[in-house]
C-alpha positions as CSV (number, residue, x, y, z in Angstrom):
1,M,0.0,8.1,15.1
2,L,2.2,10.8,13.5
3,A,5.1,9.6,15.6
4,A,4.8,6.2,14.0
5,T,4.6,7.9,10.6
6,V,7.8,9.9,11.3
7,E,9.6,6.7,12.4
8,A,8.4,4.7,9.3
9,T,9.3,7.4,6.8
10,G,12.6,8.4,8.3
11,Q,11.6,12.0,8.0
12,D,11.8,14.7,10.6
13,P,8.5,16.5,11.4
14,E,9.1,19.2,8.8
15,G,9.9,16.6,6.1
16,L,6.7,14.7,7.1
17,A,4.7,18.0,6.7
18,E,6.1,18.3,3.2
19,L,5.0,14.8,2.4
20,I,1.6,15.4,3.8
21,G,1.1,18.6,1.8
22,K,2.5,17.2,-1.5
23,S,-0.9,16.7,-3.1
24,E,-4.6,16.5,-2.6
25,H,-4.3,12.7,-2.4
26,T,-1.7,12.8,0.4
27,R,-3.8,15.3,2.4
28,L,-6.9,13.1,2.0
29,L,-4.9,10.0,3.0
30,T,-3.6,11.8,6.1
31,A,-7.0,13.1,7.1
32,T,-8.5,9.6,6.7
33,A,-5.8,8.1,8.9
34,M,-6.2,10.8,11.5
35,V,-10.0,10.2,11.7
36,G,-9.3,6.5,12.1
37,A,-6.8,7.1,14.9
38,A,-9.0,9.6,16.7
39,S,-11.9,7.0,16.7
40,T,-10.0,4.3,18.6
41,A,-8.4,4.0,22.0
42,W,-6.4,0.8,21.0
43,P,-2.7,1.8,20.8
44,P,-1.7,-0.9,18.3
45,K,-4.3,0.3,15.9
46,V,-3.1,3.9,16.2
47,Y,0.4,2.7,15.5
48,A,-0.7,0.6,12.5
49,L,-2.5,3.5,11.0
50,G,0.6,5.6,11.3
51,R,2.7,2.9,9.5
52,A,0.0,2.6,6.8
53,L,0.0,6.4,6.4
54,A,3.8,6.3,6.0
55,D,3.4,3.7,3.3
56,G,0.9,5.8,1.5
57,L,3.0,9.0,1.7
58,I,6.2,7.5,0.4
59,A,4.4,5.5,-2.4
60,D,4.9,6.5,-6.0
61,G,1.7,7.9,-7.4
62,D,-1.4,6.3,-6.0
63,Q,0.2,2.9,-5.5
64,I,0.5,2.1,-1.8
65,N,3.4,-0.3,-1.0
66,I,1.6,-2.7,1.3
67,A,0.7,-6.3,1.0
68,P,-2.9,-6.9,-0.1
69,P,-5.3,-8.3,2.5
70,P,-6.2,-12.0,2.3
71,S,-9.0,-12.7,-0.2
72,W,-11.4,-14.3,2.2
73,S,-15.1,-14.6,1.3
74,P,-17.6,-13.1,3.7
75,T,-18.4,-16.6,4.9
76,E,-14.7,-17.4,5.5
77,L,-14.3,-14.1,7.3
78,G,-17.3,-14.8,9.5
79,E,-16.0,-18.3,10.3
80,R,-12.6,-17.0,11.3
81,A,-14.2,-14.3,13.5
82,L,-16.3,-17.0,15.1
83,E,-13.2,-19.1,15.7
84,Y,-11.4,-16.2,17.4
85,Y,-14.5,-15.5,19.5
86,H,-14.6,-19.1,20.7
87,L,-10.9,-19.1,21.4
88,A,-11.2,-15.9,23.5
89,A,-14.4,-17.0,25.2
90,G,-12.8,-20.3,26.1
91,D,-9.7,-18.6,27.5
92,L,-11.8,-16.4,29.6
93,G,-14.0,-19.2,30.9
94,V,-17.2,-17.8,29.3
95,P,-19.8,-20.5,28.9
96,Q,-20.6,-21.2,25.2
97,A,-23.9,-22.2,23.7
98,S,-24.0,-25.5,21.9
99,A,-24.2,-25.7,18.1
100,S,-27.8,-27.0,18.4
101,G,-28.8,-23.8,20.1
102,G,-29.7,-25.5,23.3
103,G,-27.4,-23.5,25.5
């Protein structure tokens, strides 16, 4: 994760250490990203956390320079997750229950 952060900030490891130690906010941001990275085994997520940490460390003040997430309602989010599930299940040949619940 820190390798992705170094890459995104353009800092060497010593420069990154300075960015991390700059304030209580940057130390908390780093700790939060590290906990997230430690709790996953999915490399793209670890890399994304490193990039997000870099955005937070080089931001002015408390403003992080990343695009806001889409503003989906919980219902829309659930529908999209269900669509992705059905796509994945169909691609894997997993039998799907009918909408009427009759299997």
